[in-house]
N, C-alpha and C positions, 0 to 999 in steps of 0.2 A: 504494500500500500504506500501511496504517496500522501502523507498527511500534511495539513497546512493550517494556518490561521489567517483570516482575512478581515479587513475592515479598518476603521480608524485606529490610530495609535492609542493603545490603552483600552480599547473596546473591541478587540478582535473576537471573532467567532470561529469555532472549529470547522474544518472542511477537509476535503480530499480532492486530489486531481485524478481523474479517471483516464487520462491519456489524451483527452480532447477538451474537457471542461473542468472547471472547479465546481464542486458540489458541496452544498451546505450540510453539515453534520449536527447542527445545533439542536435538532429534534431528537437526537440519539445520545449525544454525549455533551457534557457541560463545557469541557475545554480539553485541549491537548496539554495536560499538566501532569504533575507527579502521580496523582491518584489514578488518572486514566492510564498512564504508561505502566503502572504497577499491576493493574487488574482489569483494565478495560479493552486492551487491544484485541483479545479473542472475541469480544462482543461484536466487533465489526466484520469479522472474517466471513460471516454468512449473509451480510447485508447486500441486498440488490441495489447497487449504487445508481442504476438507471432510473430508479424511482425517487432519487433525492433531488431537491431543488437545485437548479443551476445558478451559480453566482454570476452576476453580470460581468462581462469582459471588461477589463480595465480597473476592476476593484483592487485597491491596495492589498498586497500580501504582507502580512506581518511575520515576525519570527515564528518558527514552527512549534516552539515549546514555550509555555507560559510559566512565569514565576520561577525562573532558573535560580537556584540557590548558590550553586558553585559553578564557576566558569573557569576551568583549568586549562592550561596550555602547555605544550611541549616545545622547547626551543632546539634549534639546530638538529632536526631529526632527519635530514637528508644530507648525505655526505657531500654532494655537489654544492648544496647551498652553504654548508659549513665552509667549504673551500673558497667560495666566492666572497665570503665575509672575512676570510683570514683566520677562522676559528679552528681549533682542533676538534677531531671527532670525539664526541663525548663517550665516556665509558658507561655511564648510566643516563637515563633520560633527564634532561634539564627541565624542571617544572617551574612555572610561575602562574600567577592568576591574572585574569582579566576581570574587571569589575562587571558584575551582572547588569549594572545600569548602563553599560555601553552597548548592550544588545539592541539591534534594530532589524527591520525587515530587509529583504534581499535587494530591494530597489530604492530604499530610502536614501536621501542625501547623506553624504559624509561631510562633517564639519571639520575644517582644519583648525586645530586648537589655537588659542591666543598665543602669539609670539612664536608659533611653530615655523621652522624653516626646513624641516626634514621629515615630513609625513610620507609614509611609504606603504606599500601594498604587500599582501601575502595570501595567496589562495591556499586553502587547507581543507582536508576532510575532517569533519567533527563527528564525534561519537556521542550519542545520547543514551544515558543509562536508564535501564528499565526497572531495576530492583536493587534493594539494599545490598551493597557489595563490600565485603571486608576480607582481606587475606585470601583472595581467590587465586587459584593456580591459573597460569596462562592457558592451559588446555581447556579450562572451563570458562574463561573470562568472557567470551563472546555470547555465552548463554545469558549474561547479565545486561546485554545491549538491546535497546529497543530498535535502533536504526542509526542512520547516518545522514548528515546534511553538509552543505557547503558553509564554510566560514571564511570571510575575508578578515584575516588578523591584521587590521590596519594598525600601523605602528609609527610612533614619533621617535626617530632614531636618536636625536639629541637627548630627549627626555629619558630614553631607554638606557643609553650607554655613556652619556657624558655628564650626567647630573648626580652620579653617585648612587649608592643604595641598590635596589633591585630593579629588574626590568619592568615591573608593573607600572611604573610612572609613565612609560611610553606606550602602554598597551591598553589602558582602560579609560582613555578619554571618551567623552560622550560621542556616540555614533561609531565607535571603533570596533564594533562586533556585529556586522551584518551576518545573519543566519538565514538559511533557506535557499530556495523557495519552499522546499518540502523537507519533511522528515521521512526518509525512505526506509521502510522496515526491513529487517534482516532477511525476510523471505525473498525479497527482490535483490538484495545485495548479499549474495552468498559468499563472495570473495572480495573483501574490501581492500585487498592488497594487489589488485590488478586493474586499477581505474586510471584512465588518463585525465589530466588536469591542465588548465590553461588560464592565463590572464593577459588581457591587452589593456593598454592605456591609450586613449584617443584613437583606437583602431590599430595601433602598432603593437606588434608582438613583444611581450615582456617575459612571461613565464610559460614554460612548457615542461611537463613532467609526468610522472606516474607514481601512484602509491606503492608500486613494487620496489621502489628504491628507498623506501623508508628504512632508517637504521633500526628503529624499534617499531614493530608492527602493532596493529590495534590491540591484539590480544595481550601482547607484552605490556603495552602502556596501561591498559585497564588493570592488569594484575599488579604492576609496579605501584601505581598510585594507591591501590587498595591496601597496600602494606604500610601506608603512611597516613591514611585518612579513610573514613567510611564514606563511600560513594552512595548517594541517594537517588531514587527515581527522579528523572528530569535534569540531573546534573549533565553538563556539557563539557566534553574534553576535545579541544582542538589540537591537532597532532603534528604540526610543523609544515613547512613549505618547501617546495622544490626551488631550484635556482631561477634567477631572473628578477630579483627584487631590485628596487632602485638603488639601494645602498651598494650593491655589488657591481653596478655599471661603472664604466670608465669613460668619462667622469661620472660620479654618482648623479642620479636623477631623482628628484623628489616631486611630489604632487603640488599643484597650485589650483587656485579657484578656477572653475570652468573645466578642469580635466574630467574625463569620463573613464571609469574602470568597468570593464566587462570581463566576466570570469565564469568558469564552469567546471564541473567534474562529471565524468561519464556516469550516466544513470541517476545523477543527483540534481540535474537542472542547471540553470544559469542565473547569474546576478548582474545587475547594472547599477552603478552608483555615480552620481554627479558630485564633484567636490565643491563645497561652498566655503567662503571665508567666515571666520568667527565674527559674530556681531554681538556686542554687549546688550 
């Protein structure tokens, strides 16, 4: 299933994409949230989607998961991306957090933060957790996953790397976490480690890659994180990016107001964001 949430920011309703149209699920489920992911997915598997109301074309798509409590990220998880940034291959996953308040819809505007000079892009596959997960072995980790979605891990490189402290300062600015358009359930994505991914800026090629070149795969990541914290239904883990970020270009290239990012992952849909300048 391709689950989604649609409507105005903060008032989204649950829906699904049937391959041609968005369909309204609000008569069946309250929302795509922790309670639904933990116990409601099976309720939808026998539903005749052709009988569901069609959502008008052009309706805003919101983030596919509501009320995310933990938004966890993995850094330098593609060897070729580590090389382009001059970083060593990590021996263990590098973890940091993105503020849940930065999450937005897949086509919402991205706001360049106040005083930013180095806002950058990162196409990533994100994992959405389905059930409480603690100390899970990698062999069983994907049993705890509801599905996958696209994340643009928008990053301010000066804030991230030149201001001291942890990476989170450059990762959680408002609008820096576009998710969606869909949460694609695991029955449709049986192998998350063989998906092509891409990102363009103003129609020009930036990133091209595949999840098969991840250093730590999705199962390893879920298992690893579960040894340091308890993952809950609805938690989102974004898993790193392939090469082609602005920081790695020669000379480096960063985003400015008016730029347009388009990105996608095989089987997970596409996103489009316009960059806007910060306004007080």
